C-alpha positions as CSV (number, residue, x, y, z in Angstrom):
1,M,12.8,236.9,38.8
2,K,9.9,239.2,39.5
3,S,7.6,237.2,37.3
4,V,8.4,234.1,39.4
5,I,7.6,235.9,42.6
6,R,4.4,237.3,41.1
7,F,3.4,233.8,40.0
8,T,4.0,232.4,43.4
9,L,2.1,235.1,45.3
10,F,-0.9,235.3,43.0
11,F,-1.3,231.8,41.8
12,I,0.4,229.0,43.9
13,L,-0.1,230.6,47.3
14,P,-3.9,231.2,46.9
15,I,-4.4,227.6,45.7
16,A,-2.3,226.2,48.7
17,I,-4.4,228.4,51.2
18,F,-7.7,227.1,49.6
19,I,-6.6,223.5,49.8
20,M,-5.8,223.9,53.5
21,W,-9.1,225.5,54.2
22,I,-11.0,222.7,52.4
23,G,-9.0,220.2,54.5
24,G,-10.1,221.9,57.8
25,F,-6.7,223.2,58.7
26,F,-8.1,226.4,59.9
27,S,-11.0,224.9,61.9
28,S,-10.9,223.0,65.4
29,R,-10.7,219.2,65.1
30,I,-13.0,216.6,66.8
31,P,-11.0,213.7,68.2
32,P,-11.9,210.2,66.6
33,G,-14.1,207.7,68.5
34,Y,-17.8,206.4,68.8
35,A,-20.6,208.9,69.4
36,K,-22.3,208.1,72.7
37,E,-26.1,207.3,72.5
38,T,-28.2,208.0,75.5
39,P,-30.3,204.7,76.3
40,K,-34.0,204.8,76.6
41,V,-35.2,204.7,80.2
42,V,-38.1,202.4,81.2
43,T,-39.9,202.3,84.4
44,G,-42.5,200.0,86.2
45,L,-40.4,196.8,85.8
46,K,-40.0,194.3,88.7
47,V,-36.6,192.8,89.0
48,E,-35.5,189.7,90.9
49,E,-32.2,188.0,91.6
50,V,-31.9,184.5,90.1
51,K,-31.4,181.9,92.9
52,K,-31.6,178.1,92.9
53,Q,-34.4,176.6,94.7
54,P,-34.6,173.1,96.2
55,V,-37.3,171.0,94.4
56,Y,-37.9,167.4,93.6
57,Q,-36.8,166.4,90.0
58,K,-39.8,166.2,87.8
59,V,-39.1,163.2,85.4
60,K,-41.3,162.9,82.4
61,I,-42.1,159.3,81.3
62,D,-43.6,158.5,77.9
63,G,-45.6,155.5,76.9
64,Y,-48.6,154.0,75.2
65,T,-51.9,152.4,76.3
66,V,-51.7,148.6,76.1
67,S,-54.2,145.9,76.9
68,S,-53.9,144.2,80.3
69,D,-54.4,140.8,78.6
70,T,-53.8,139.9,74.9
71,A,-54.5,136.8,72.8
72,K,-53.2,135.8,69.5
73,V,-56.1,134.5,67.4
74,A,-55.4,131.9,64.7
75,T,-57.2,129.3,62.6
76,K,-56.6,125.5,62.5
77,L,-57.6,125.4,58.9
78,M,-55.4,126.0,55.8
79,G,-56.9,128.1,53.1
80,K,-57.2,131.6,51.6
81,I,-58.6,134.3,53.7
82,Y,-62.0,135.0,52.2
83,K,-63.1,138.0,54.3
84,I,-62.0,140.1,57.2
85,N,-64.7,141.9,59.2
86,V,-62.7,144.1,61.6
87,K,-59.8,146.6,61.5
88,E,-57.3,147.7,64.2
89,G,-58.9,149.5,67.1
90,D,-62.3,148.0,66.7
91,F,-64.2,146.8,69.8
92,V,-65.4,143.2,69.5
93,K,-67.6,141.0,71.5
94,K,-66.8,137.4,72.5
95,G,-67.7,135.1,69.7
96,Q,-67.9,137.8,67.0
97,I,-66.6,136.6,63.7
98,L,-63.3,138.3,62.9
99,A,-62.4,136.7,59.6
100,V,-63.6,133.9,57.3
101,V,-61.3,131.4,55.7
102,D,-62.3,129.8,52.3
103,H,-64.0,126.5,53.1
104,S,-65.6,125.7,49.8
105,D,-63.9,122.2,49.6
106,I,-65.5,121.4,53.0
107,N,-68.9,122.5,51.7
108,A,-68.4,120.3,48.7
109,Q,-67.6,117.2,50.9
110,K,-70.6,118.0,53.1
111,E,-72.9,118.1,50.1
112,E,-71.6,114.7,49.0
113,L,-72.1,113.3,52.4
114,T,-75.6,114.7,52.6
115,A,-76.5,113.2,49.2
116,A,-75.2,109.9,50.4
117,L,-77.3,110.2,53.6
118,N,-80.4,110.9,51.6
119,E,-79.6,107.9,49.4
120,L,-79.2,105.8,52.5
121,K,-82.6,107.1,53.8
122,A,-84.3,106.1,50.7
123,G,-82.8,102.7,50.8
124,R,-83.8,102.4,54.5
125,E,-87.4,103.3,53.7
126,E,-87.4,100.7,50.8
127,A,-85.9,98.1,53.2
128,L,-88.4,98.8,56.0
129,A,-91.2,98.6,53.4
130,G,-89.9,95.1,52.3
131,K,-89.4,94.1,55.9
132,K,-93.0,94.8,56.6
133,A,-94.2,92.5,53.9
134,A,-91.5,89.9,54.7
135,Q,-92.5,90.0,58.4
136,A,-96.1,89.3,57.3
137,Q,-95.1,86.4,55.2
138,Y,-92.9,85.0,58.0
139,E,-95.6,85.2,60.5
140,F,-98.0,83.4,58.2
141,A,-95.4,80.8,57.2
142,K,-94.5,80.2,60.8
143,L,-98.1,79.8,61.9
144,T,-98.8,77.3,59.0
145,Y,-95.6,75.4,59.7
146,E,-96.4,74.9,63.4
147,R,-100.0,73.9,62.7
148,L,-98.9,71.3,60.1
149,K,-96.2,70.2,62.4
150,N,-98.6,69.2,65.1
151,L,-100.9,67.5,62.5
152,Y,-97.9,65.7,61.0
153,M,-96.8,64.4,64.5
154,D,-100.4,63.0,64.8
155,N,-100.1,61.5,61.2
156,A,-103.1,63.7,60.1
157,V,-101.2,65.3,57.1
158,P,-98.8,63.7,54.6
159,K,-95.0,64.4,55.0
160,Q,-94.9,66.1,51.7
161,K,-97.3,68.8,52.8
162,F,-95.4,69.3,56.1
163,D,-92.1,69.6,54.2
164,E,-93.6,72.3,51.9
165,A,-94.8,74.3,54.9
166,K,-91.4,74.0,56.6
167,M,-89.7,75.1,53.4
168,H,-91.9,78.2,53.1
169,Y,-91.3,79.0,56.8
170,E,-87.5,78.7,56.5
171,A,-87.5,80.8,53.2
172,A,-89.6,83.6,54.9
173,K,-87.3,83.5,58.0
174,A,-84.2,83.8,55.7
175,Q,-85.7,86.7,53.8
176,L,-86.5,88.5,56.9
177,E,-83.0,87.9,58.4
178,Q,-81.6,89.2,55.1
179,I,-83.6,92.4,55.3
180,D,-82.5,92.9,59.0
181,A,-78.8,92.3,57.9
182,K,-79.2,95.0,55.1
183,L,-80.8,97.3,57.7
184,K,-77.9,96.8,60.0
185,Q,-75.5,97.6,57.1
186,L,-77.4,100.7,56.3
187,D,-77.3,101.7,60.0
188,A,-73.5,101.2,60.2
189,K,-73.0,103.1,56.9
190,E,-75.2,106.0,58.2
191,K,-73.3,106.2,61.5
192,Q,-70.1,106.3,59.5
193,L,-71.3,109.1,57.2
194,K,-72.8,111.1,60.0
195,A,-69.5,110.8,62.0
196,K,-67.6,112.1,58.9
197,L,-70.2,114.9,58.4
198,K,-69.8,115.9,62.1
199,Q,-66.1,116.0,61.8
200,L,-66.4,118.1,58.7
201,Q,-68.7,120.5,60.6
202,S,-66.2,120.7,63.4
203,V,-63.4,121.5,60.9
204,E,-65.7,124.0,59.2
205,K,-66.0,126.0,62.5
206,Y,-62.3,126.8,62.2
207,A,-63.0,128.7,58.9
208,F,-64.8,131.3,61.1
209,V,-62.2,133.0,63.2
210,R,-64.0,134.4,66.3
211,A,-63.0,136.7,69.1
212,P,-62.1,134.8,72.3
213,F,-63.4,137.6,74.6
214,D,-64.7,141.1,74.7
215,G,-61.9,143.5,73.8
216,Y,-60.2,145.5,71.1
217,V,-58.3,144.5,67.9
218,V,-54.8,145.4,69.0
219,K,-53.2,144.2,65.7
220,K,-54.4,142.8,62.4
221,M,-51.7,140.5,61.0
222,A,-53.3,139.4,57.7
223,D,-55.3,140.8,54.8
224,E,-58.0,139.4,52.5
225,G,-56.5,137.1,49.9
226,D,-53.7,136.0,52.1
227,M,-53.1,132.2,52.7
228,A,-53.9,131.2,56.3
229,N,-52.0,128.2,57.8
230,P,-52.9,126.3,61.0
231,G,-51.6,128.1,64.0
232,M,-50.6,131.3,62.1
233,P,-51.9,134.4,64.1
234,L,-54.3,136.5,62.2
235,F,-55.2,138.9,65.0
236,V,-54.0,140.1,68.5
237,I,-57.1,140.8,70.7
238,G,-56.7,142.8,73.9
239,K,-59.2,142.9,76.7
240,N,-61.1,146.2,77.3
241,K,-59.1,146.7,80.6
242,S,-56.3,149.0,79.5
243,Q,-52.9,149.9,81.0
244,F,-50.3,152.6,80.5
245,Q,-46.9,151.1,79.7
246,S,-43.7,153.1,79.9
247,F,-39.9,152.4,79.5
248,I,-37.8,154.3,82.1
249,D,-34.1,154.9,82.5
250,V,-32.8,152.5,85.2
251,K,-31.4,155.5,87.2
252,Y,-35.0,156.3,88.2
253,L,-35.8,152.8,89.5
254,P,-35.6,153.8,93.1
255,Y,-38.3,156.4,92.6
256,V,-41.1,154.0,91.3
257,K,-43.0,151.4,93.4
258,N,-46.1,149.2,93.1
259,G,-49.3,151.1,94.0
260,Q,-47.9,154.5,93.1
261,K,-50.4,156.8,91.5
262,L,-50.0,158.5,88.2
263,K,-51.7,161.1,86.2
264,V,-51.4,160.1,82.6
265,F,-52.2,162.6,79.9
266,I,-53.5,160.9,76.7
267,E,-52.9,163.4,73.8
268,S,-55.4,162.0,71.3
269,L,-58.2,162.1,74.0
270,N,-56.9,165.4,75.5
271,R,-57.6,163.9,78.9
272,N,-55.8,163.3,82.2
273,L,-56.5,159.8,83.4
274,D,-55.9,158.3,86.9
275,A,-53.7,155.3,86.9
276,K,-51.9,153.1,89.5
277,I,-48.6,151.2,89.0
278,T,-49.3,147.5,89.3
279,E,-46.3,145.9,87.5
280,I,-42.5,146.8,87.6
281,N,-40.1,144.8,85.4
282,K,-36.8,145.5,87.1
283,N,-34.8,143.5,84.5
284,A,-33.3,146.3,82.4
285,D,-33.1,146.2,78.6
286,P,-29.4,146.2,77.7
287,H,-30.1,148.0,74.4
288,N,-31.5,151.2,76.0
289,N,-30.7,150.6,79.7
290,S,-34.4,151.0,80.7
291,F,-37.0,149.0,82.6
292,S,-40.7,148.9,82.1
293,I,-43.8,149.7,84.2
294,K,-47.5,149.1,83.7
295,A,-50.1,151.1,85.5
296,D,-53.9,150.2,85.5
297,F,-56.4,152.8,84.5
298,K,-59.4,153.4,86.7
299,E,-61.5,153.8,83.6
300,K,-62.4,151.0,81.2
301,D,-62.6,150.9,77.4
302,I,-59.6,153.1,76.9
303,P,-58.3,152.3,73.3
304,V,-54.9,150.8,73.0
305,G,-51.9,152.1,71.1
306,L,-52.5,155.8,72.2
307,Y,-49.6,157.9,73.1
308,G,-49.4,159.4,76.7
309,F,-47.1,160.7,79.3
310,S,-46.9,161.1,83.0
311,Y,-44.4,162.4,85.6
312,I,-42.6,160.7,88.5
313,K,-40.8,162.5,91.4
314,G,-37.0,162.1,91.4
315,K,-34.3,163.2,93.7
316,K,-34.4,166.6,95.4
317,E,-32.0,169.2,93.8
318,G,-31.4,172.9,93.3
319,K,-32.8,174.3,90.2
320,I,-33.1,177.8,88.7
321,L,-36.8,178.6,88.7
322,I,-38.3,181.8,87.2
323,P,-42.0,183.0,86.9
324,E,-43.8,182.4,83.7
325,S,-44.3,186.1,83.4
326,A,-40.5,186.5,83.1
327,V,-40.3,184.4,79.9
328,V,-40.5,186.4,76.6
329,R,-41.4,184.3,73.6
330,L,-40.2,185.5,70.1
331,N,-40.4,183.2,67.1
332,D,-40.7,180.2,69.4
333,I,-37.5,181.2,71.2
334,S,-37.8,181.7,75.0
335,S,-35.8,184.6,76.4
336,V,-35.5,186.8,79.4
337,Y,-34.4,190.3,80.1
338,V,-31.2,190.3,82.1
339,V,-30.3,193.6,84.0
340,D,-26.6,194.2,84.1
341,E,-24.7,196.2,86.8
342,K,-25.3,199.5,85.0
343,G,-29.1,198.8,84.8
344,I,-29.0,198.1,81.1
345,L,-31.4,195.4,79.8
346,H,-30.2,192.6,77.6
347,L,-32.6,190.1,76.0
348,I,-30.9,186.7,76.5
349,P,-32.2,183.4,75.1
350,V,-32.8,180.6,77.6
351,T,-33.8,176.9,77.6
352,V,-36.8,176.2,79.7
353,G,-37.8,172.8,81.1
354,E,-40.7,171.6,83.2
355,K,-42.8,173.6,85.5
356,Y,-42.5,173.4,89.3
357,N,-45.1,175.1,91.4
358,G,-46.1,177.3,88.6
359,K,-42.5,178.3,87.7
360,Y,-40.3,177.3,84.8
361,E,-37.0,175.5,85.2
362,V,-34.2,177.2,83.3
363,K,-31.8,174.6,82.0
364,T,-29.4,177.0,80.2
365,G,-28.9,180.7,79.7
366,L,-29.0,181.9,83.3
367,S,-26.8,181.5,86.4
368,E,-27.3,182.4,90.1
369,G,-26.8,186.0,91.0
370,Q,-28.0,187.5,87.7
371,K,-31.0,189.9,87.9
372,I,-33.9,189.5,85.5
373,V,-37.2,191.3,84.8
374,I,-40.1,189.2,86.1
375,E,-43.1,191.5,85.5
376,N,-44.2,193.9,82.8
377,T,-41.8,192.6,80.3
378,E,-43.9,194.1,77.5
379,K,-42.4,197.5,78.6
380,A,-38.8,196.3,78.4
381,C,-36.5,196.6,75.4
382,D,-33.1,195.3,74.6
383,G,-30.5,198.0,75.4
384,C,-32.9,200.1,77.5
385,R,-32.0,201.4,81.0
386,I,-34.2,200.5,83.8
387,S,-35.2,203.1,86.3
388,F,-35.7,201.7,89.9
C-alpha cells in the first residue's frame, strides 16, 4: 500500500502537474476572437457626395464615309479582263482608263478591213488610171464621129467610114461607162467597209473601261483574268464629295433634323470634321430597328469607307457625374474610393460612360448619397481611414 502511495506522489502526480502547466492551466487565458488592426490614417483628400445632375443625353452614333454620288461602271463588251489599272481608294479623273478588256478579235477584224480598204484603194487607182486613158479615147472618138457625121450628111465621106467612126465612138463610150460603173462599185464597197470599220472602232472603245467623272474607286468588283459580260459592273466610282452615313436607333429619331451640325471624328485621319445633316431616311430597317442619316462634309476629297463617330443630343435626364480626378485606373479597370460612415476608404470598381462638361458619367457602381474621394486619390488606399 505504501508503495502505491509513493508511486502516485512521486511519479503520477508530477506528470499530471507538468501536463496541466504545459496546457496553460496555471496562466490567465485570452478569450477567442480576431485581433483588431488600427487602420492607416490619410489626410489631404477631398470628398464629395454623389448626386445626380440634369444633363442632355449624349448619344454616340457610328458610321462610315460614303460618296455623295456613286456610279457602277461596266463594259458592253464580252471578253477576258486583260488589265486593271486601279485599286480601291484610288482617286481617278474623268475619262481615265480603269481596266482593259481583251479585244484581240476586234483588232484582227480591223486588220482585215484595213487590208481590204488598201486593196480597194489600189483598185481605185488602177481604175482611175484606166479611166483617164479611156476618157481620152472617148473624146477623140466622139470628135471624129461628130466630124464624119457632118461630112456624111453632106455626102462627103462614104457610109462605111462613117460607120467605123460611129463604132469606135460607141465602144469608147461603153468602155468609159464600164469604168465609171466599176468606180461606183468600188465606192459602195469602200463605204461599206468603212462603216464596218467605224462600227468596230466604236465597239473597241468599250474594251477600255473609263471613269465617268472625277472621284474615288469605292469598290473593285473584278480581277484580271475574270470574264467580263455586257452590263456586268466592274467598279463602283464615287464622287469626291463625301458624306458621313450613320444608322441610328429609331428612338432617337426626334433628336435629329436636316441642317443639324455634327462634329465627326475620323479615326484613321485622327481629325474632327465639320458636317451638316442633309438627308434623313425615316423608313426604319426592321432587321435592326434603325434609320439612316447622311451628313455632308465641308471639306472635299475625304476618302470613302473610313470609320468615324459623332454625337447627338438626346433627352434631358439625371446622371451621376464625377470628376475625372476621382477615377482610379488599375489594369484597365476604372474604380473610385468610396468613404463609408466610419471614414474608411473602399476601392470600388465602376463603369464609366461619356463625358459631360468635363465629368464622366458613372453607369454602374455608384448610387446617390455615397461619398467619394475626388482629389489626391494617389494618397488614398483601400482600407485606410480618412482624416477630415
